[in-house]
N, C-alpha and C positions, 0 to 999 in steps of 0.2 A: 534529479529526476526530471525537472523542468528542462534543463539544458539538453540532456540526452534525448528527451522527447522531441524537441524542436530542431535539434541539430543533426541527430542521427536517425531516429526511428521514423518520424513523419517524412523527412526528405527521401529516405530510402524507399518508403512505400510509394510516394508520389512518382519517383523516378521509375519504379517498376510497373505500376498499374495506372498511372495517370493522376493528374491533379484532382479531378472531381472524385474519382473512386477512393483515392487515398484520404481525402478530407471527409468524405462520407463515413468511412470506417473510423476515422479519428473522432468525429462527433458522436457516432454510435457508441463508442467506448465511453465517452463522457456521460452520455445519457444513461448508459447501462449502470455505471457505478453510482451515478446520481440517484437512480431509482432504488438501488440497494440501500443507499444512505437514507433515502426518504422513508423506505419501508421499515428499516431497522436503524433508528437513530443511534449515532455513535456517542458514547459517554466517555468523559475523560476525568482525570484525577481531580481537577478543580471542581467539577460538578458533584463529586462524591462528598464534598464538604457540606453540601446542602441536604444530604440524605439523612433521614431520621436516624437517631442513635439506637433505636430498637434493633435487636439482633435480626429479627425477621426481615425488617426493611433493608438492613445491610446485606443480608444473604441474598435477598431478591435482587438487589442492585448488582451484586457480584455476578450472579447467574445470568442476568439479562445482558450485562456488559460483556461477559464471556461469549454469549451467543452472538451478540452484535459484532464483536471483533472477529469471531470465527468466520462469519459471513463476509466481512470486509476483507479478511486475509486470503480467502479462497482465490479471488481474481488476481491478487498480488502474486501469489505463487504461480499462477498461470502466466502472468506478465513476465516474471523472471525466467520461466522456462522457455517461453517463446523468444525472448530477447537473446538468451544464451544459444538457442538453436540457430539463430541467424548469425550471431557473432559472439564468441566468448568474451571479447573485449567490451562488449556492451552489457552482457549478463552479469559480470563480476561487480562493476560499480552499482548497478541497479540492485543486486542482491545486498550489497553493503548498505546502501541508502535505506532499503526497506528494513533490514535488520536493526539499524539504529533507531528507526522510528517505532519499531515494535517493543522497545524497552519500556517506554511509558505506558504502552498498552498493557503489557504484562503486569505492571504495577497497578494499573487501574482495575484489573480483575482481582489480583491477589489481596489487595488492601482490604476491601470490604468483606471478602470471604474470611480472611484471617481474624478481623475484629469481631465478626459474627460468630465464628466457631472456635476461635483461639487455637486453631489447628494449622500449623505450617504445612503439613502434608496436604490438607484439603485446598489450602490457598495455592500451593504449587500445582496441584492436580488440575484445578479449574483453569489456571493460567496456561498450563501445558496444553490442555485440550483446546483452548481457544487458538493457541499458536500453531498446533499441528495441522490446522486447516490450510496453512500456507503450502507446506510440502505436498499436502493432499491435492491441492489445486494443480501442482506441477505433475504429480503422478497421473491424475485423470487426464491432463492435457497430453501426456505421453501415451497413455493407453488408448484414448478415444480419438484424439485429433491427429496424432502423428501419421496414421495410415492414410489420411485424406489430404495431407498437406502437399499442395503443389506450390511452385514458386510464387504464383499470384496470390494464393490463399495465405501463404506465409507473410507476404508483404502487407496484405490487408490486415492480417492479425497484428503485425507490428504497429500499424497506424491505430488500430483498436486499443492496443496496449498503451500507446502514447497518450491516448485520450484518458484512459484509466489513471495513469500516473500524474497527468496534469491536474485532473480533478482532485486526486488525493493530496497533491502538493498545495493547491489553492484552498481546499476545504478543510484539511486537517493539519498539515505541517506548518504552513505559514501563520495561521491564527495562533497556534501554540507559541511560535517563535516571537510573535509580537506582543505577548502578554508581558506586563510590567512596564517600567519606565525607560527601558533601554532598547527601544525599537530600532534605533539606528544601528546597534550592534547586530540585530537580526539581518538588516540589509547588508552589512559588511560580511556576515556569515554566508548569505546567499551568493554574493559576488565572489567571495573566496571559494565557495564550493564549485561554482561554475568554472572558475579559473583552474582549480585542481582537475576537474573533469576534462577541460580542454587540453591541459598539459598531458594528462594520462592517455587521452586518445591520440595525441600527437606522438607520444613515445611508443604506444602500442602499434 
C-alpha cells in the first residue's frame, strides 16, 4: 500500500493536476482518515486481552469494535474502487492488501462477541456487518461520485486515496507487524512486499 501510494497514485495525480494540488489532496486524505481514527479509536486483538471478563463488557467491546472497524472500512472500499477505476493493475493489489489486513479485524470483532454470547452465529454476524462497510464504500462511490468524475477530479481522488492508505499503513499495519521480538522480520516483509509490487507492476 505504501509502495503503490508513493510510486503510482501520488505521482499520477501530480502529473495530471500539478505538484501543489496533488499534494494538497494527499494530505487531505491523511487528515481525513486521521480524524476518523481519532473520533472512533481502532481496537485490536491485543487490546481485548485487557477487557473485563464479564459478558456485558465483552459484548460492548465487540459491538464498539465492529462499529469502529465499519467506519474505518468505508474509505478503504472507496480507495479500492477509485484505484481500480483508474487502472485495474492498481486496484487488484490494493484490494489484496486490504483483504489481508481485514482478517485480524474480523477476529477482533468476533472473539469478544463469541465469548460473550457463546454464539458463533452472532460472532459471524457482527464481523460480517463490520466488513460489509467496505464494499458499501465502493458502491456509494460508484453511485454518487462516478457521475461527477472528470479526469482532474479522478486524479485528485487518487492522491486523496494515497493519503488514506499511507496513514492506514503507518498507523495500523506497521505497528502490528512490529509487535514481538522479531521486528527485523517485519522490515524484511515490508521490503519483500514492495519488491513483489514492483515486479507485478512491471509485468502488468
